[in-house]
N, C-alpha and C positions, 0 to 999 in steps of 0.2 A: 221739343228742344227749342229754346230761344237763342238767339244770337246776342251774346253779351259783348258790348264794345266798351273798352276802357277809355278813360278820357284822354290818354296819350294817342291812342289810334284815331280817335275823333279829331284831335287837334292837328295831327299830321295830314289826314285827309282834307281838311278845310284849308290848310296852308299850302298844299301842293298846287302848282300852277295848273290851270285848265289847258287842255289841248286847244290850238288855235282853230278858228273856223276858216273855211276856204273862201278866199277873196274871189277866186274864179267863179265859184258857184254864186256868190253874192252879186257880182257884177253882171254875169250872164242872166241870172233870174230877174234882176232889175230891168235889164234890157228887154227881155221877153215880155215882161209885164207891161212895159211902156209901148212895146210893139203891138201887143193885144189891142191896147186903146187906138193906136193909129190905124190898124187894120180895120177895126169896127168903124171908126169915123170915116175912113176912106170908102167903106162900103156904103155908108150913108150918103156921101157925096156922089158916088156912082149912081145911087138910087135916084137922086135929085136930078141928075143929068138925063136919066131915062135913056142911056145909050145902050144898056145891055138888059137882057131878060131879068125880071125880078128874081127868078129862082136861081140864076147864076149868082146874082149879087148876094143873095141870102146865104147860099151855099158857100161861097168863097169868103164873104165877110165874117159871118158867125163861125163857120168852120175854121177859118184862119185864126180868129181871135182865140177860139177854144184850144187850137193846136198850140198856140203860143203859151197859154196857161198850163196846158198838159206838159209841154217841154220844160217849163220852169219848174213844175213839180217833180219831174223825173230827173232833175240835175244831180240827184244823189248817185246816180250811175252814169256810165258812159253813154247809154241809150239817150238820155236827155240832151246831151251835147250833140249827138248825131242828129236827133230830131230838130234841135235848134239850128244846126247847119243847113239841114234840108228846108227848114222854114225860111231861112235867109234867101236861098236860091229860088224858092217859090214866090217870095215877095217881089224879087226882081222879075221873074217871069210873068207874074200876074199883071204887070205893067202893060203888057201887050193885049190884054183882054178888053180894056176900055181905051179906045183910041183917043178920046177927049181928054183923058187923064194920063196919057202915056209919059209925057215929060215929067210931070209931078211925081208919079208913082215910081218911075225909074230913079229919080233923084232920091226919093224916100227909101226905096229898096236898097240902092247902092250905099246910101248913108248908113243904114242899119246893118248891111253886110260888113262895111268897114269897121263900125263900132263893135260888132261881134268878134271880129278878129282882134281888135284892141283889147276887148274884155277878156278874151281867151288868153292872149299873150301876157298882158300886164298882170292880170289876175294870177297866172301861173308863176310869174316871177315873185310877186308878193307872197304867195303860198310857200315858195321855196325859202324866202327869207324869214317867214314866220316859223317854219319848221326848224331852221337853224337857231332861231332865237328861243324856241320852245326847248330844244335840246340843251342849250346853255342854261336856261332856267331850271331844268330838271337837275342838271349837274350841281348848279349853285344850291338848289334846295336839298340835295342829298348831302352836300358838304356841310351846310349850315345845320341840318338836322342831326348830323353826326357829331357836331361840336357841342350841341346843347345838352 
């Protein structure tokens, strides 16, 4: 049995507005991707200082960067946001592992934590506005389709 689609059905499907993408998810995933680079390069700087054992640097640096990428991929569910929040706390805490980099890493960790909160809140507001706009577009589409 084949599915026959009439030209009217195809035209209405093409003309219908698409549901909006999540701004919160986009902002948070971008922040986590950037944070993965910062964590990796901070690990390289700590390795250059030779202040901490190489195993710790590799574990924290590579593990932290991979955790950021994993969290960005998991943002489709709430688990990704929880993991992202946990990563922000860990980035602030890891500043105390390398005493020579404490001030710099603390500044970077706090900056990313503040940016995470901003992405979460502003992205959520944009998502609400986009949802309202999408509902209005659907109503408009239904009215104009009924007139044609």
